[in-house]
N, C-alpha and C positions, 0 to 999 in steps of 0.2 A: 386389720393389717393387710389382708389380701387385696382390699380395694386400693391401697397405696402402692402395691407392687407394680402396677401398670405404669407408674410415673417414675421418672428418674429424679429423685429428690436428693438434695444435699442440705442437711440440717446443720447449721452453725449457730453457736451462741453469740448473741450480741447484747452487750450491756444496755441497761435502760437509758443511759445518757446518750447512746448512739441511736436509739430508736426514734424514728421521725414521727410515725403515727403509731402509738401503742395500741395493741389489740386488747380485746376484752379480758383475756386471761391475765395480762400483766397489770390489770387494775384491781385494787381491793375495794369492794363496794362499801365496806365499813368506814374506810377513810374518806371516801367520796361523800357519803351521807353526813359524816361529821362536819366536813367543810361546808356543805350546803346549809346544814342547820346552824352552824356557827355564823355564817354570813347573814342569815336571816335575823340573828339576834345581836348583831354588832353594835346596835344602839344602846343596849343595856349597860355595858361598862362605861359608855360615854355619859349616860344619865347619872350613874354613880359619881363619876368625876365632877359633873356639873353641880350636883347637890353638895358634894364635900368642899369644892373649891370655889363655887359660885362663878365659874368661867368655863367656856367651851374648851375641850381638849384640843391641842394643836394639830393632832392627826385626824380630826373629825372632818368629814367631807360636808358639802353644803346640804346634801340629802340627810346626813346624820344630824346636822344642826337643826334642820327643820323637824325631824322626828323627835329630837330632844325637847324642843319647844312645845310640841304637842303632848308628849308623854310625861314630862317632868312633874306635872300636877298629880299624877297617879302613883308617884314613888315617894319614899321617905327613907332616910338613913338614920338608924339608931345604933349606937355602939359599934359602928363599922359594918353593920349588917343592912343590906338593902331590902326594903319591904315594898310590896305593891299593894295598893288599896284595891281589894277585890270587890267589895260592896261597902255600903255605908257602915262604918264601925268595924269592919273586918279587914285586917292586913295580913298578908302572907309573905314569908321570906322568899327571896329569889334563890333558886337552886341552880348551881353551876352545872354545865353539861356533863362533866365527868362523874357527878354524884347521882344523877337522875335514875339510872338503871338500878343501882343498889337500893335507892330510896323507894322506887316503885315495887321492887321485889319484897323488901322488908315490910312495907305497909300492906301489900296484898296478902302476904302470908300471915302477918300478925292479926289482921282483921278477918281471917277465915275465908279468903278467896272470894271477896265481894264482886258483884257485877260492876260493870263500868259506871252506871249511874250512882250506885251506892258508894263506890270508891271515890268518885268526884266529890260527893257530899262530905265524906270523911276528910279528904285532903284540902278542902276549900280554904281553911284557915291555917293549914300546916305547911303549904308550899305553893310556889307559883313559878312558871316559866312560860314563855310565849307559845310554845307548841305543846302545852301540857295536855289538852283535851285529845289531840291526835295521838300523842305518845301513849296515854293511858288506854285509849281505845285499842290500839295495836297490841299493847302489853297484855291486856285482859283476854283479847281474842287469841293470843298465841300461848297462853298459860297451859302447860300440859295437864295439870290437875283439873283445871276448869273444863278442858275438852273432854276428859274421861268422865267426869262426874256431873256434866251439865244436865239440867232438868229436861225432861221430854217436852217438846212443844206440840201443840195440837196440829200444826202444819207439817210436823216432821213425819216422814214416812215410817211406818212400823211394820215389822214382819210378825204376823200372827202365828200362834202355834197351830200345827196341823194335826188333825185327828185322823188316825189310820182307820179307813173305812173299807178295807179290802175284805169282802165276804169269805175269801178262801183262807184267811188267817184265823186259826182257832185259839182260844185262850191258852196261855202258857206255851205257845208254839215257839215264840221268839224269846230267848233269855229266860225261860222258865224250866220247870221240871219236865223231863221227857220219859 
């Protein structure tokens, strides 16, 4: 506060609609990330529409139409559920954005806090979304239980126990009988 006393500041509230260039404090990063992720996956609902109606959606752009043509062979709709062919003979249901966090949390907890590689193997036929690998890697890396209980790695620096070798200390001198 002392640093600001040298300036003659007048602080006034301005609603967001009147802000010309919003500052970093007025932006919520969780909403921004959701918008960026959603934009990267805009083609998935269009693929569902194409498979169900056998026609392009009216609001699909040319880029979306090209993406639909390339990706449509990898998708299938059964009983209203969109599946993606992950490998030969393996199909996984598409998970919408709002359910992914809970899904990752439940599966990670249920299977005993597996590592990234093991969790990917377990989820291979249970779910799919375009950014799944990146999301799982970040989720496992930020799991508090996994951070506390992670195995020691050979490259990890360790602090070794120290042996007291002071010749002036006699037996039972510290914390013993006197």
